[in-house]
C-alpha positions in Angstrom: -11.2 -27.9 56.5 -11.6 -24.8 58.6 -9.2 -22.2 57.5 -9.1 -18.4 57.6 -6.7 -15.8 56.4 -5.8 -13.3 59.2 -3.5 -10.3 59.6 -0.1 -11.2 61.0 -0.6 -8.5 63.7 -3.6 -10.4 65.0 -1.6 -13.6 65.7 -0.7 -14.5 69.3 2.9 -15.2 70.3 2.6 -19.0 69.7 1.1 -18.5 66.3 3.9 -16.1 65.3 6.5 -18.7 66.3 4.6 -21.2 64.2 4.7 -18.8 61.2 8.5 -18.7 61.6 8.5 -22.5 61.2 6.8 -22.5 57.8 9.0 -24.1 55.3 8.4 -24.6 51.6 10.1 -27.4 49.5 13.6 -26.5 48.5 12.7 -26.2 44.8 9.9 -23.7 45.6 12.2 -21.2 47.4 13.3 -19.7 44.0 9.7 -18.7 43.4 8.3 -17.7 46.8 11.5 -17.1 48.9 11.5 -18.4 52.4 9.6 -17.3 55.5 12.6 -15.5 57.0 12.8 -13.2 54.0 9.1 -12.6 54.0 9.0 -11.8 57.7 12.1 -9.5 57.3 10.2 -7.6 54.6 7.2 -7.3 56.9 8.9 -6.5 60.2 12.2 -4.6 59.3 10.4 -1.4 58.4 6.9 -1.5 59.6 4.5 0.7 57.8 1.2 0.9 56.0 2.7 -0.3 52.7 3.2 -3.9 53.7 0.8 -6.3 55.4 1.3 -9.9 56.2 -1.4 -12.6 56.5 -1.3 -16.1 57.8 -3.7 -18.8 56.8 -4.8 -20.6 60.0 -6.1 -24.2 59.9 -7.6 -25.1 63.2 -5.8 -22.0 64.6 -2.4 -23.2 63.4 -0.6 -21.2 60.7 -0.1 -23.3 57.5 0.6 -20.6 55.0 1.7 -17.0 54.7 1.6 -14.2 52.2 2.4 -10.5 51.9 0.4 -7.7 50.3 2.2 -4.4 49.2 0.9 -0.9 48.5 2.7 2.4 48.1 5.4 3.4 49.0 6.7 -0.1 48.5 4.6 -1.1 45.5 6.8 -2.6 42.8 7.4 -0.5 39.7 5.5 -2.9 37.4 2.3 -2.5 39.4 -0.7 -0.1 39.0 -0.9 2.4 41.7 -4.6 1.5 42.4 -3.6 -2.2 43.1 -2.2 -4.2 45.9 0.5 -6.8 45.0 0.8 -10.3 46.2 4.2 -11.6 47.3 5.8 -14.5 49.1 2.8 -16.9 49.0 4.1 -19.9 50.9 2.3 -23.0 52.1 4.2 -25.1 54.6 5.5 -28.3 52.9 3.9 -30.4 55.6 0.5 -28.9 54.7 0.8 -28.9 50.9 -1.8 -30.8 48.8 -4.6 -30.1 51.3 -6.1 -27.1 49.5 -4.5 -24.4 51.6 -3.1 -22.5 48.6 -6.6 -22.5 47.2 -8.0 -21.3 50.5 -5.5 -18.4 50.5 -6.6 -17.3 47.0 -10.3 -17.6 47.8 -10.0 -15.5 51.0 -7.5 -13.0 49.5 -9.9 -10.6 47.7 -12.0 -9.9 50.8 -8.9 -9.6 53.1 -7.2 -7.3 50.6 -10.2 -5.0 50.4 -10.4 -4.9 54.2 -6.8 -4.0 54.5 -6.7 -1.5 51.6 -10.3 -0.3 50.8 -9.0 2.0 48.1 -7.7 -0.7 45.8 -9.4 -1.7 42.6 -7.4 -4.9 41.9 -4.7 -7.3 43.0 -1.6 -8.0 41.0 1.2 -10.4 41.1 4.3 -11.3 39.2 4.9 -15.0 38.6 7.8 -16.8 37.0 6.8 -17.8 33.5 7.9 -21.4 34.0 5.9 -21.8 37.3 3.1 -23.5 35.5 1.4 -24.9 38.6 1.1 -21.4 40.1 -0.1 -19.9 36.9 -2.8 -22.6 36.5 -3.9 -22.0 40.1 -4.2 -18.3 39.7 -6.1 -18.6 36.4 -8.5 -21.0 38.2 -9.3 -18.3 40.7 -10.0 -15.6 38.1 -6.5 -14.0 37.7 -5.8 -12.8 34.2 -2.4 -12.8 32.5 -1.6 -9.3 31.1 0.2 -10.9 28.2 3.4 -9.1 29.1 6.6 -11.1 29.8 9.6 -9.3 31.2 12.9 -10.2 32.6 12.7 -11.0 36.3 15.2 -12.1 39.0 15.5 -15.7 37.7 14.0 -15.6 34.2 11.0 -14.3 32.5 8.0 -13.3 34.6 4.3 -12.8 33.8 2.1 -10.1 35.4 -1.4 -11.3 36.4 -4.3 -9.3 37.9 -7.5 -9.9 39.6 -9.8 -6.9 39.1 -12.6 -6.3 41.6 
């Protein structure tokens, strides 16, 4: 598998169209949202606080994610971190290791995009056991805090550099 995580702005027009076609399984939307919401967040108010990245497999986008920094950093995040949002692997490409590839490439890509950060953080729904297990496998640590999120309790996890 040849896959690489690249900034959205580096995609060509065809690849951007392919990103727009990324779909997650219906039951995953409550956790990650859909691609249209993620792209709206990225493109509606462009600025240095939000960056989008696509995972290219053989130059075709199969996954997408957002990273946020101030001034759009969530209230629960540390100001020296970037936060991960809207990680989505296209349903036609799931089960092929692309989520893992995103998480493996993410620290280097995040440090390139935001050299000043000291960690990555994310908020994950407490009942999204598959996602939590995947994050833990790649070194993310649960803060131990649970708080009321948009659809239930959420856990905050971090990956310190």
